[in-house]
N, C-alpha and C positions, 0 to 999 in steps of 0.2 A: 504494501499500498504506498509507503516512505517513498519509493523509490518510482513509483508510476506518477507522487505529485509531481515529486523533483525532475520527469521529465518533462511535465508539463510546463512548469516553471520553465525551463531550461527552452523549448521552444515557445513561449511568449517573450522571451529576452531575446532570443534571433529572430521576432516578427518572424517567423516559419522557412527562415532562407536555410536553416541550418537542423534539420531533424537528428534527434540522439543518436539515432540507426548509422546515421553517415560518418561518424567521427573516423573511423576508418578511411572514407574515399577523400575525406577533405587531410588527412594525414598524408595520404599517399599525393593529391593533387599538390601537398606543398613541398613531398621529398621532390616529386617530377620537377618543381618549379628551382627549387635547388640544385637538382641535379644538370638542369640544362646551363645555369651559367655560372656551373664549375666549380659548386661548393664539392667539399674534401670529406669522404666517411659521410655518406646521410644515411641517416639511421631511425628508423619507423618502432617506436615500442609500444605495444599494448598494455597500460600499467591500470585499465578499467577494473582488474581482479585483488589490486593495492591500495587503491586509493580512490576518494571521490574528486578532488582536484583536479582530473582531467581521465580523459578515458585512452588516450594518447599521446604520447611524446614526440617531436621528430627533433634530433638532433645531429648540428651540424657541422663543420668548420671552415674556416678560412685561413690560410698562410699568413695574412698581412690584416692589421686594426682595418685598413683601407678596405681589403678583400669582405671582411666580417661586415661591414658596415653597407657596402652594396650589395649583399648578399641581402640585405634589411630590406634595403631600398626598392630591390628588384622583385622580393618577395611581396612587400607591402602593394607595390603598384599592381602586380598581377593578380594577388587577390583582391584588391578593388576594382578593376575590371569585371571582374565576376558579381561584386556588391558586396563580397565578404572585407571588414574589416575588422584588424584586431580591436580587442576592446582595452589593452593597454599594453606600453612599450618600456623595456625599463634597460638603462646599460650602453642605451646608443651612442651616449655621448665622447665613452670611452674605446668604444669598438673591441672592447678583449669577451665581454659576454652579455648578447645580449637575448633579451627573453621575450617573445611576443606570444601573447593569451589571445588564442581563437577559441576561447570557450572549451570546449572540451578536445582542443587539439593544442598543447602548450611548444612552440619553438623555442630550442638552444641553438643559439647560433655561436659558437666560438670560436677562438683563437686556439690554432694548433697546439700551443705549448699551455695553455688553460687547459684545455679538455684532455690533455695527456695530466693533468696535474692534479684537476677535480674526480676524473674519471668517471662519469654517470653511469655509465654502462655497469660499471662495477658494482654502484652505490644502486642502481637498479636492478639488480642481476636476476632478482624474481621475475622481470619481467616477460612480457613474450614478445620476441623478434620476430618484426615482420619482412618479408620480403622486398626490397623496393621494387616497382615494376621500372622496366626500361621501355 
């Protein structure tokens, strides 16, 4: 019962554009955009069974701070063309670790050194890694 009510709230919040069942599809769309823009080691993790903060994480790296910012800019532009806007963005100024909140999908764009240091893949080791389509 609580889960169904949570889904109704999410549907209202998104204005019907992104429904709860489409979290994986949105994550794959984001991953495709990042890969097309030369992001390094793009990974989609299904975390829906571990937490209620999101259904999926998309993690990707850039080799420089400028590349990380550019990936963020390109992703936001591509998603806005589809009528999807991030609810929140953090870390853009430094360009080391940018987090974009798309509701059920949270995107982590990290500088390669920071990704190696923080090792989010190990932190979320109980998640289900999903294959990124080509």
